[in-house]
KOLVEXTOR-67087 format. One record per residue: residue in one letter; x, z, y of N, C-alpha, C in turn; residue number from 1; chain. Coordinates in pm, 1 decimal. Example, Ala and Ser with C-alpha at 12.3 -4.5 7.8 and 13.67 -1.06 7.14 Angstrom:
2
(A; (1319.0; 780.0; -569.0); (1230.0; 780.0; -450.0); (1320.0; 780.0; -330.0); 1; A);
(S; (1285.0; 708.0; -225.0); (1367.0; 714.0; -106.0); (1290.0; 787.0; 3.0); 2; A);
! end
This chain:
188
(X; (92.6; -25.9; -82.3); (-20.2; 7.0; 48.0); (94.5; -3.2; 128.5); 1; A);
(X; (53.1; -97.3; 246.3); (144.8; -57.5; 304.0); (96.7; 74.0; 430.6); 2; A);
(X; (128.9; 42.5; 570.4); (146.2; 179.7; 671.0); (7.6; 162.9; 687.2); 3; A);
(X; (-87.0; 50.8; 716.0); (-200.2; 36.4; 736.7); (-354.0; 31.9; 689.1); 4; A);
(X; (-317.4; 93.2; 541.2); (-399.3; 95.2; 414.8); (-396.3; 230.7; 381.0); 5; A);
(X; (-532.0; 282.4; 303.0); (-548.9; 415.3; 307.7); (-637.9; 375.8; 151.7); 6; A);
(X; (-631.5; 515.1; 83.8); (-730.3; 540.1; -35.9); (-782.2; 670.9; -26.5); 7; A);
(X; (-895.3; 662.5; -60.4); (-973.6; 826.5; -75.5); (-1057.5; 802.2; -167.2); 8; A);
(X; (-1063.9; 940.8; -263.3); (-1100.2; 902.6; -413.0); (-1207.6; 1055.5; -394.3); 9; A);
(X; (-1336.6; 1017.1; -460.3); (-1402.2; 1161.0; -508.7); (-1482.1; 1114.8; -639.6); 10; A);
(X; (-1453.1; 1256.8; -730.1); (-1574.7; 1293.5; -798.7); (-1697.4; 1312.6; -812.1); 11; A);
(X; (-1775.0; 1279.8; -860.2); (-1927.7; 1380.2; -857.7); (-1935.6; 1455.0; -933.4); 12; A);
(X; (-1926.6; 1594.6; -906.0); (-1964.7; 1644.4; -1032.1); (-2123.3; 1714.2; -1061.1); 13; A);
(X; (-2172.9; 1689.6; -1162.7); (-2319.6; 1721.3; -1185.5); (-2302.2; 1843.7; -1238.2); 14; A);
(X; (-2208.2; 1931.3; -1212.8); (-2200.3; 2058.7; -1247.7); (-2212.6; 2139.6; -1121.7); 15; A);
(X; (-2204.0; 2065.5; -1010.9); (-2135.2; 2147.4; -886.7); (-2247.6; 2084.9; -781.8); 16; A);
(X; (-2337.2; 2128.2; -708.6); (-2374.6; 2088.1; -631.4); (-2314.9; 2015.8; -523.1); 17; A);
(X; (-2221.0; 2098.2; -481.7); (-2221.1; 2054.2; -371.5); (-2111.5; 1932.8; -372.6); 18; A);
(X; (-2082.4; 1898.1; -477.5); (-2011.5; 1755.0; -537.2); (-2062.5; 1630.3; -546.8); 19; A);
(X; (-2253.1; 1683.7; -519.8); (-2342.0; 1579.1; -515.3); (-2394.7; 1562.5; -386.9); 20; A);
(X; (-2350.8; 1622.5; -321.4); (-2404.9; 1631.1; -153.8); (-2345.5; 1513.2; -104.0); 21; A);
(X; (-2388.7; 1411.5; -14.8); (-2329.6; 1304.0; 62.1); (-2266.3; 1388.4; 182.7); 22; A);
(X; (-2284.9; 1507.2; 232.8); (-2204.3; 1547.5; 336.8); (-2067.7; 1592.7; 279.4); 23; A);
(X; (-2060.6; 1662.3; 153.8); (-1945.6; 1696.9; 70.8); (-1871.5; 1560.6; 53.8); 24; A);
(X; (-1921.0; 1474.8; -6.0); (-1834.0; 1361.8; -10.9); (-1740.3; 1265.4; 98.2); 25; A);
(X; (-1858.7; 1295.5; 185.6); (-1819.2; 1202.0; 389.9); (-1719.9; 1319.3; 420.7); 26; A);
(X; (-1732.9; 1434.5; 375.3); (-1610.5; 1558.7; 459.2); (-1478.2; 1490.8; 385.1); 27; A);
(X; (-1493.8; 1506.3; 257.8); (-1386.2; 1491.9; 170.6); (-1280.8; 1365.3; 187.4); 28; A);
(X; (-1400.2; 1249.8; 208.7); (-1311.4; 1132.1; 263.7); (-1255.0; 1145.8; 407.6); 29; A);
(X; (-1305.9; 1206.0; 466.4); (-1239.3; 1252.6; 613.1); (-1120.2; 1306.5; 609.8); 30; A);
(X; (-1168.3; 1445.4; 544.1); (-1075.1; 1511.6; 498.9); (-911.5; 1413.5; 417.9); 31; A);
(X; (-929.4; 1310.6; 331.3); (-848.5; 1248.1; 310.8); (-781.6; 1148.4; 380.2); 32; A);
(X; (-887.0; 1073.5; 456.2); (-828.8; 983.6; 557.7); (-723.6; 1042.5; 706.8); 33; A);
(X; (-784.2; 1138.3; 699.9); (-758.7; 1217.4; 848.9); (-580.3; 1187.4; 876.5); 34; A);
(X; (-487.0; 1243.4; 777.1); (-333.8; 1239.4; 846.3); (-289.8; 1107.0; 876.7); 35; A);
(X; (-358.7; 1003.0; 788.8); (-292.8; 886.9; 798.6); (-383.7; 799.0; 946.9); 36; A);
(X; (-511.7; 882.6; 961.5); (-559.5; 803.6; 1071.0); (-498.8; 852.9; 1185.2); 37; A);
(X; (-468.4; 986.2; 1199.5); (-462.1; 1041.3; 1278.6); (-290.8; 982.4; 1355.8); 38; A);
(X; (-237.2; 961.5; 1277.9); (-109.1; 855.0; 1285.9); (-82.6; 755.7; 1340.1); 39; A);
(X; (-226.6; 648.5; 1300.5); (-244.2; 511.8; 1341.2); (-319.6; 523.6; 1492.6); 40; A);
(X; (-418.8; 603.0; 1510.6); (-527.2; 608.6; 1641.1); (-453.9; 606.0; 1783.0); 41; A);
(X; (-462.9; 557.4; 1827.5); (-441.2; 512.2; 1958.6); (-485.8; 635.0; 2031.0); 42; A);
(X; (-574.8; 693.5; 2046.0); (-670.9; 777.3; 2127.5); (-619.8; 907.1; 2087.6); 43; A);
(X; (-635.7; 935.4; 1980.3); (-540.8; 1063.4; 1914.9); (-731.8; 1155.8; 1902.2); 44; A);
(X; (-799.9; 1097.0; 1959.2); (-911.6; 1199.5; 1892.6); (-934.8; 1201.1; 1775.5); 45; A);
(X; (-958.3; 1337.8; 1737.9); (-980.5; 1357.2; 1571.6); (-1095.1; 1376.5; 1545.5); 46; A);
(X; (-1157.7; 1322.7; 1451.8); (-1298.0; 1306.5; 1404.2); (-1318.1; 1399.6; 1363.4); 47; A);
(X; (-1242.1; 1480.5; 1297.1); (-1299.2; 1613.5; 1203.9); (-1337.0; 1733.3; 1296.3); 48; A);
(X; (-1226.7; 1727.3; 1370.0); (-1228.4; 1848.4; 1504.2); (-1373.5; 1797.2; 1578.2); 49; A);
(X; (-1392.5; 1672.7; 1622.3); (-1515.1; 1664.7; 1715.5); (-1632.0; 1746.1; 1622.8); 50; A);
(X; (-1689.4; 1675.6; 1526.7); (-1790.3; 1728.9; 1422.7); (-1768.8; 1862.1; 1416.7); 51; A);
(X; (-1667.3; 1902.1; 1393.7); (-1648.0; 2094.3; 1406.3); (-1706.6; 2113.6; 1513.3); 52; A);
(X; (-1638.8; 2107.6; 1643.9); (-1697.3; 2113.6; 1794.2); (-1838.7; 2056.6; 1777.5); 53; A);
(X; (-1880.6; 1971.8; 1767.1); (-2070.7; 1945.7; 1759.7); (-2162.1; 2044.7; 1721.5); 54; A);
(X; (-2087.7; 2066.4; 1574.5); (-2198.3; 2140.9; 1454.5); (-2139.0; 2259.0; 1428.6); 55; A);
(X; (-2037.7; 2353.0; 1481.0); (-1989.1; 2464.1; 1406.4); (-2106.4; 2561.3; 1443.6); 56; A);
(X; (-2181.2; 2545.4; 1519.6); (-2286.9; 2695.0; 1602.4); (-2436.5; 2625.8; 1538.3); 57; A);
(X; (-2476.4; 2508.5; 1465.5); (-2572.9; 2458.1; 1463.5); (-2637.9; 2462.0; 1336.8); 58; A);
(X; (-2561.1; 2514.0; 1249.1); (-2621.0; 2489.2; 1103.6); (-2629.5; 2379.5; 1037.0); 59; A);
(X; (-2705.1; 2328.9; 972.3); (-2740.6; 2207.9; 923.7); (-2889.3; 2152.4; 995.2); 60; A);
(X; (-2828.1; 2013.3; 1023.0); (-2893.5; 1949.2; 1155.5); (-2904.4; 1802.2; 1124.7); 61; A);
(X; (-3025.7; 1759.7; 1143.9); (-3085.5; 1610.9; 1072.4); (-2929.0; 1501.1; 1121.1); 62; A);
(X; (-2899.4; 1537.7; 1189.9); (-2788.5; 1416.0; 1303.8); (-2641.2; 1416.1; 1233.7); 63; A);
(X; (-2649.5; 1574.0; 1160.1); (-2483.9; 1564.2; 1076.6); (-2431.1; 1456.2; 989.8); 64; A);
(X; (-2543.0; 1390.1; 929.1); (-2519.3; 1349.7; 823.1); (-2503.9; 1191.4; 878.9); 65; A);
(X; (-2599.2; 1158.1; 986.9); (-2534.9; 1043.5; 1050.8); (-2404.5; 1015.7; 1107.3); 66; A);
(X; (-2357.5; 1158.9; 1135.4); (-2248.3; 1148.2; 1218.7); (-2120.5; 1184.0; 1130.8); 67; A);
(X; (-2155.2; 1200.3; 1040.7); (-2022.1; 1257.4; 939.4); (-2024.3; 1069.0; 881.5); 68; A);
(X; (-2127.9; 1013.4; 837.2); (-2124.8; 851.9; 806.4); (-2026.4; 752.9; 937.0); 69; A);
(X; (-2075.4; 779.1; 1020.4); (-2038.8; 709.4; 1134.1); (-1889.1; 777.7; 1133.7); 70; A);
(X; (-1853.0; 908.8; 1141.3); (-1729.2; 944.4; 1145.4); (-1616.8; 880.2; 1048.0); 71; A);
(X; (-1664.9; 813.2; 920.2); (-1613.1; 746.8; 832.7); (-1588.2; 616.5; 856.4); 72; A);
(X; (-1684.5; 573.0; 922.5); (-1701.5; 450.0; 955.3); (-1591.8; 382.6; 1070.8); 73; A);
(X; (-1572.6; 488.6; 1141.0); (-1474.7; 507.7; 1259.0); (-1326.4; 513.9; 1221.2); 74; A);
(X; (-1308.1; 627.1; 1121.7); (-1197.1; 588.9; 1072.9); (-1124.6; 485.4; 984.3); 75; A);
(X; (-1239.0; 432.2; 902.3); (-1204.4; 320.0; 861.8); (-1208.1; 194.9; 907.2); 76; A);
(X; (-1231.6; 179.6; 1028.8); (-1196.6; 65.8; 1167.9); (-1063.2; 66.2; 1183.1); 77; A);
(X; (-956.7; 174.2; 1153.2); (-867.8; 148.9; 1201.2); (-754.9; 136.6; 1125.7); 78; A);
(X; (-768.9; 84.6; 984.0); (-695.2; 50.9; 882.1); (-740.5; -45.2; 795.1); 79; A);
(X; (-615.4; -145.6; 795.4); (-654.1; -322.7; 721.0); (-670.8; -314.7; 630.7); 80; A);
(X; (-675.0; -191.3; 568.1); (-737.1; -168.8; 424.6); (-780.3; -51.3; 383.8); 81; A);
(X; (-900.2; -25.6; 371.4); (-923.0; 101.5; 285.7); (-1003.9; 64.7; 134.7); 82; A);
(X; (-916.6; 178.4; 28.4); (-1007.6; 161.9; -83.2); (-1059.6; 307.6; -117.0); 83; A);
(X; (-1195.6; 316.0; -169.0); (-1230.8; 386.5; -208.5); (-1278.5; 418.4; -338.5); 84; A);
(X; (-1296.2; 504.6; -396.7); (-1342.5; 526.8; -562.9); (-1424.9; 634.0; -532.4); 85; A);
(X; (-1536.1; 646.6; -611.4); (-1618.2; 688.2; -621.3); (-1711.6; 701.8; -767.8); 86; A);
(X; (-1628.4; 822.0; -800.3); (-1634.7; 819.8; -959.9); (-1767.8; 959.3; -1040.7); 87; A);
(X; (-1848.9; 877.6; -1106.3); (-1947.2; 941.2; -1127.1); (-2058.8; 970.0; -1055.9); 88; A);
(X; (-2102.3; 836.1; -989.1); (-2171.0; 866.0; -924.1); (-2357.6; 884.1; -949.1); 89; A);
(X; (-2396.1; 833.6; -1049.0); (-2470.8; 902.6; -1161.4); (-2488.7; 1025.9; -1201.7); 90; A);
(X; (-2365.1; 1105.0; -1169.3); (-2406.2; 1235.8; -1163.4); (-2508.4; 1300.9; -1057.6); 91; A);
(X; (-2516.9; 1240.8; -964.0); (-2564.2; 1297.8; -823.7); (-2747.2; 1242.0; -851.6); 92; A);
(X; (-2768.4; 1411.3; -860.9); (-2951.2; 1366.7; -872.9); (-3016.4; 1308.3; -756.6); 93; A);
(X; (-3017.6; 1300.8; -639.8); (-3075.8; 1205.5; -551.6); (-2963.3; 1146.1; -444.3); 94; A);
(X; (-2962.5; 1010.1; -541.5); (-2855.5; 881.1; -508.0); (-2935.0; 828.3; -389.1); 95; A);
(X; (-2997.1; 825.7; -307.0); (-3057.8; 712.4; -234.6); (-2947.6; 695.1; -131.2); 96; A);
(X; (-2936.7; 853.5; -49.1); (-2850.2; 830.2; 33.9); (-2719.5; 756.4; 44.0); 97; A);
(X; (-2655.8; 841.8; -100.1); (-2500.1; 779.7; -102.6); (-2477.0; 608.2; -149.1); 98; A);
(X; (-2623.4; 553.7; -211.4); (-2619.5; 408.5; -259.0); (-2653.9; 349.0; -121.3); 99; A);
(X; (-2718.0; 399.2; -33.1); (-2702.9; 332.0; 95.8); (-2597.5; 315.9; 184.6); 100; A);
(X; (-2539.0; 434.4; 180.6); (-2393.0; 469.9; 207.5); (-2300.8; 366.6; 182.9); 101; A);
(X; (-2313.0; 321.7; 61.1); (-2242.5; 209.6; -15.2); (-2240.8; 90.5; 50.0); 102; A);
(X; (-2388.2; 77.4; 53.8); (-2375.4; -71.5; 60.8); (-2363.0; -83.3; 224.4); 103; A);
(X; (-2397.3; -9.9; 297.2); (-2346.1; -14.7; 430.6); (-2188.7; -57.9; 472.9); 104; A);
(X; (-2103.5; 21.7; 333.1); (-1972.9; 11.4; 334.3); (-1937.4; -112.4; 309.6); 105; A);
(X; (-2047.6; -166.4; 224.7); (-1959.5; -348.9; 147.7); (-1964.3; -429.6; 257.7); 106; A);
(X; (-2054.8; -429.4; 410.1); (-2036.5; -522.8; 481.6); (-1946.2; -510.6; 588.7); 107; A);
(X; (-1796.4; -376.0; 541.0); (-1691.5; -400.1; 639.9); (-1611.9; -458.2; 539.4); 108; A);
(X; (-1514.6; -563.5; 619.2); (-1434.6; -659.2; 533.2); (-1326.9; -577.4; 500.6); 109; A);
(X; (-1264.0; -462.2; 543.4); (-1152.2; -415.2; 511.6); (-1119.3; -296.4; 411.5); 110; A);
(X; (-1306.8; -244.9; 346.4); (-1340.1; -165.1; 262.3); (-1352.9; -222.6; 128.6); 111; A);
(X; (-1261.0; -172.2; 43.6); (-1284.3; -184.1; -102.8); (-1316.9; -50.9; -187.8); 112; A);
(X; (-1422.1; -100.6; -256.6); (-1472.2; -6.7; -281.5); (-1494.8; -5.4; -466.2); 113; A);
(X; (-1467.9; 113.0; -527.2); (-1471.4; 115.4; -662.1); (-1574.0; 279.1; -722.4); 114; A);
(X; (-1669.5; 169.8; -779.6); (-1798.3; 273.0; -785.8); (-1802.4; 293.3; -964.1); 115; A);
(X; (-1813.0; 389.2; -1005.6); (-1778.2; 437.3; -1176.3); (-1889.5; 520.2; -1171.1); 116; A);
(X; (-1988.3; 469.1; -1268.8); (-2109.6; 505.4; -1316.5); (-2199.2; 484.5; -1438.1); 117; A);
(X; (-2250.1; 553.8; -1478.1); (-2312.0; 482.2; -1636.8); (-2412.3; 385.8; -1555.7); 118; A);
(X; (-2457.1; 244.3; -1666.9); (-2519.7; 193.5; -1628.2); (-2699.5; 237.3; -1615.8); 119; A);
(X; (-2747.0; 307.3; -1506.4); (-2886.5; 305.1; -1427.5); (-2954.9; 247.5; -1384.9); 120; A);
(X; (-3059.2; 224.0; -1381.9); (-3097.3; 140.7; -1340.9); (-3134.6; 102.8; -1172.3); 121; A);
(X; (-3187.3; 224.3; -1141.2); (-3160.3; 263.2; -975.6); (-3019.9; 214.3; -924.0); 122; A);
(X; (-2927.2; 261.1; -969.2); (-2776.4; 231.0; -935.8); (-2747.7; 90.2; -916.3); 123; A);
(X; (-2798.6; 66.6; -1055.1); (-2774.3; -130.3; -1065.6); (-2851.7; -207.8; -1016.7); 124; A);
(X; (-2954.9; -176.5; -954.3); (-3080.8; -250.6; -829.3); (-2994.0; -243.4; -704.5); 125; A);
(X; (-3022.4; -116.1; -664.7); (-2935.3; -91.2; -552.8); (-2792.8; -150.0; -481.3); 126; A);
(X; (-2700.3; -164.6; -626.7); (-2588.7; -218.0; -609.5); (-2601.7; -386.5; -721.2); 127; A);
(X; (-2700.4; -431.2; -663.4); (-2699.4; -547.1; -745.6); (-2627.0; -666.5; -719.8); 128; A);
(X; (-2542.7; -698.2; -561.0); (-2492.4; -764.1; -545.0); (-2308.1; -757.9; -538.7); 129; A);
(X; (-2305.0; -643.5; -595.6); (-2148.7; -668.0; -633.7); (-2091.8; -669.2; -753.7); 130; A);
(X; (-1994.7; -712.4; -748.7); (-1904.0; -757.5; -867.2); (-1895.9; -600.6; -974.7); 131; A);
(X; (-1952.0; -676.0; -1089.2); (-1978.5; -546.9; -1188.1); (-1874.8; -567.3; -1314.1); 132; A);
(X; (-1816.9; -426.3; -1354.1); (-1720.2; -471.2; -1504.3); (-1757.1; -335.1; -1599.9); 133; A);
(X; (-1819.2; -414.5; -1732.5); (-1913.1; -327.2; -1823.1); (-1791.3; -282.4; -1882.5); 134; A);
(X; (-1761.4; -163.5; -1952.3); (-1692.0; -124.9; -2020.3); (-1742.8; -77.5; -2104.3); 135; A);
(X; (-1668.0; -84.0; -2269.2); (-1752.6; -121.9; -2381.9); (-1705.2; 49.3; -2440.8); 136; A);
(X; (-1727.0; 107.7; -2514.7); (-1648.3; 257.5; -2539.0); (-1603.6; 245.1; -2690.8); 137; A);
(X; (-1608.8; 168.5; -2726.3); (-1498.8; 71.0; -2845.8); (-1371.0; 64.9; -2807.4); 138; A);
(X; (-1358.7; 3.7; -2689.9); (-1225.9; -39.7; -2631.8); (-1157.0; 76.6; -2613.9); 139; A);
(X; (-1169.1; 209.6; -2613.8); (-1069.0; 273.0; -2540.8); (-1134.4; 416.3; -2621.9); 140; A);
(X; (-1176.7; 412.6; -2715.2); (-1199.9; 531.2; -2826.0); (-1063.7; 563.6; -2899.7); 141; A);
(X; (-1023.9; 390.1; -2907.9); (-856.1; 422.7; -2998.7); (-739.2; 503.1; -2889.0); 142; A);
(X; (-766.0; 488.8; -2789.0); (-692.1; 522.6; -2686.5); (-690.8; 711.8; -2677.1); 143; A);
(X; (-819.2; 727.4; -2718.8); (-854.7; 880.6; -2686.8); (-811.0; 958.6; -2810.7); 144; A);
(X; (-788.2; 875.6; -2932.7); (-744.5; 919.5; -3071.5); (-625.4; 912.3; -3072.4); 145; A);
(X; (-517.4; 827.1; -3020.4); (-370.0; 832.7; -3012.1); (-368.3; 909.8; -2952.7); 146; A);
(X; (-423.4; 984.5; -2813.3); (-320.3; 1100.4; -2740.8); (-344.7; 1221.3; -2805.2); 147; A);
(X; (-483.9; 1225.7; -2861.0); (-497.4; 1335.6; -2939.3); (-417.1; 1331.2; -3033.0); 148; A);
(X; (-369.9; 1268.2; -3118.4); (-294.4; 1245.0; -3212.8); (-164.9; 1309.8; -3149.0); 149; A);
(X; (-95.7; 1244.3; -3058.5); (41.3; 1272.7; -2995.4); (24.9; 1383.0; -2955.9); 150; A);
(X; (-76.5; 1484.5; -2898.3); (-75.5; 1583.2; -2842.4); (-60.0; 1653.6; -2931.5); 151; A);
(X; (-155.3; 1626.8; -3052.6); (-104.5; 1766.0; -3181.8); (-14.1; 1740.4; -3246.9); 152; A);
(X; (78.0; 1669.6; -3244.2); (208.5; 1604.6; -3327.0); (337.4; 1626.9; -3208.7); 153; A);
(X; (294.1; 1606.9; -3123.7); (434.0; 1591.2; -3039.9); (471.6; 1719.8; -2918.8); 154; A);
(X; (360.3; 1754.9; -2911.8); (361.0; 1865.9; -2785.1); (376.9; 2012.6; -2860.3); 155; A);
(X; (486.6; 2060.6; -2785.0); (556.0; 2174.9; -2848.4); (468.0; 2303.8; -2839.3); 156; A);
(X; (353.6; 2287.4; -2767.3); (240.8; 2360.6; -2770.5); (151.5; 2376.7; -2892.6); 157; A);
(X; (151.8; 2298.9; -2976.6); (98.5; 2249.1; -3075.6); (210.1; 2248.5; -3203.6); 158; A);
(X; (315.4; 2294.8; -3222.2); (406.0; 2256.7; -3324.3); (367.6; 2342.4; -3416.9); 159; A);
(X; (332.8; 2477.2; -3414.6); (294.2; 2573.2; -3528.7); (167.1; 2524.9; -3600.0); 160; A);
(X; (69.8; 2472.5; -3543.1); (-28.0; 2443.1; -3605.5); (6.6; 2367.5; -3731.7); 161; A);
(X; (-66.7; 2455.3; -3819.1); (-57.6; 2376.7; -3952.9); (-125.9; 2250.2; -3967.1); 162; A);
(X; (-60.7; 2139.3; -4005.8); (-98.2; 2024.8; -4063.8); (-305.4; 1987.1; -4089.7); 163; A);
(X; (-283.9; 2079.5; -4167.2); (-483.6; 2082.6; -4230.3); (-544.6; 2091.0; -4059.2); 164; A);
(X; (-517.6; 2176.9; -4028.1); (-566.1; 2237.5; -3910.0); (-562.0; 2150.6; -3786.1); 165; A);
(X; (-455.4; 2121.5; -3777.1); (-432.7; 1980.7; -3651.9); (-547.1; 1874.4; -3690.2); 166; A);
(X; (-562.7; 1816.2; -3844.1); (-639.8; 1729.4; -3892.2); (-803.5; 1746.9; -3832.2); 167; A);
(X; (-808.4; 1889.0; -3860.0); (-968.1; 1918.1; -3867.5); (-991.8; 1943.3; -3689.2); 168; A);
(X; (-841.0; 1945.8; -3613.6); (-913.2; 1961.0; -3478.3); (-918.8; 1803.8; -3407.8); 169; A);
(X; (-816.1; 1712.9; -3484.4); (-840.0; 1548.6; -3443.9); (-958.1; 1528.3; -3470.0); 170; A);
(X; (-1019.8; 1562.4; -3634.1); (-1162.4; 1476.8; -3677.3); (-1249.4; 1542.8; -3537.0); 171; A);
(X; (-1250.2; 1691.6; -3540.9); (-1370.5; 1735.8; -3449.0); (-1420.7; 1676.1; -3302.3); 172; A);
(X; (-1250.1; 1662.7; -3268.1); (-1206.9; 1651.4; -3115.8); (-1284.3; 1482.2; -3105.0); 173; A);
(X; (-1254.4; 1387.3; -3222.0); (-1300.3; 1225.2; -3180.2); (-1448.0; 1231.2; -3207.0); 174; A);
(X; (-1479.6; 1306.2; -3308.7); (-1641.1; 1307.3; -3288.0); (-1720.0; 1331.1; -3182.8); 175; A);
(X; (-1656.6; 1399.5; -3121.9); (-1717.1; 1482.4; -2966.6); (-1706.8; 1357.3; -2887.8); 176; A);
(X; (-1589.5; 1320.5; -2878.4); (-1578.4; 1182.3; -2833.9); (-1698.9; 1081.5; -2853.5); 177; A);
(X; (-1682.0; 1016.0; -2924.1); (-1791.8; 943.6; -2991.1); (-1890.6; 961.6; -2930.8); 178; A);
(X; (-1942.7; 1065.6; -2966.2); (-2099.1; 1189.6; -2919.4); (-2126.1; 1179.3; -2790.8); 179; A);
(X; (-1974.9; 1148.4; -2670.9); (-1998.4; 1158.1; -2547.8); (-2005.1; 1041.9; -2529.4); 180; A);
(X; (-1942.6; 960.9; -2549.7); (-1978.6; 816.3; -2530.4); (-2043.4; 747.6; -2602.1); 181; A);
(X; (-2154.1; 768.2; -2697.3); (-2221.8; 733.3; -2712.2); (-2380.1; 752.6; -2612.4); 182; A);
(X; (-2361.6; 903.4; -2592.3); (-2474.7; 905.5; -2494.7); (-2437.4; 865.4; -2318.8); 183; A);
(X; (-2389.5; 771.1; -2310.5); (-2318.8; 733.0; -2203.9); (-2390.7; 616.5; -2214.7); 184; A);
(X; (-2468.1; 522.7; -2335.4); (-2501.7; 408.5; -2322.7); (-2448.1; 296.5; -2249.5); 185; A);
(X; (-2294.2; 273.3; -2327.3); (-2256.0; 181.2; -2229.9); (-2312.8; 64.6; -2328.3); 186; A);
(X; (-2350.7; -63.7; -2234.2); (-2372.3; -230.7; -2252.9); (-2279.7; -261.5; -2369.1); 187; A);
(X; (-2338.3; -333.2; -2492.0); (-2286.2; -452.5; -2515.7); (-2242.3; -584.0; -2532.5); 188; A);
! end
C-alpha cells in the first residue's frame, strides 16, 4: 500500500451487541483511519475530536449516526484508496443501516470493500450489484484438518499427549468443524 492508501477492518460478533451496532463499526473505522488521515489532512481538523466535542454531553442523538457516516466519508475522501473489510455482517441482527451504508460507500471510486457473510437473502438482495465470490466449505476443510494435525503433532504444548488422544481430539475437532461449516449452508 502506498502512503495515501488505508486499510480498516471490523469483525461483527453475534455474541457482542456492541459489535453489531453501526455506531461502533463506524467508530472503529474512524479510530483505525485516524492516524494516517491526520498525517495527510491539510486542515488538521480531527474528525474524532469534532464528533466527541459535539456529542459528549448529548447522549444518544438521532444525528450521531449520520455524523459518524459523514465522518467516515470525510476521512475516506482524503485517501487515494481505502480498503474496508467487514467480516460477519450476517451476525448483525438489524442489518438495514449497515447495508445502506455499504451501498453508499460503493459509490466512492477510491473505496474497495470486502464484505464477508453467509448467503442470506436480505444481504444478497441489498448487495446484488456487487461482485461475489462463493466459497465452498469442502475447499478449506482439508486446510483446517491439516492445521489441527500440525498443531497436535508439531506444537511443543501437545508433545506429551498420547497418540490415541491426539487422534480423538483431531476427529472431534474435524467433526465440529464440518458441523459448523454445514450450518453456514454454503452454496455448491
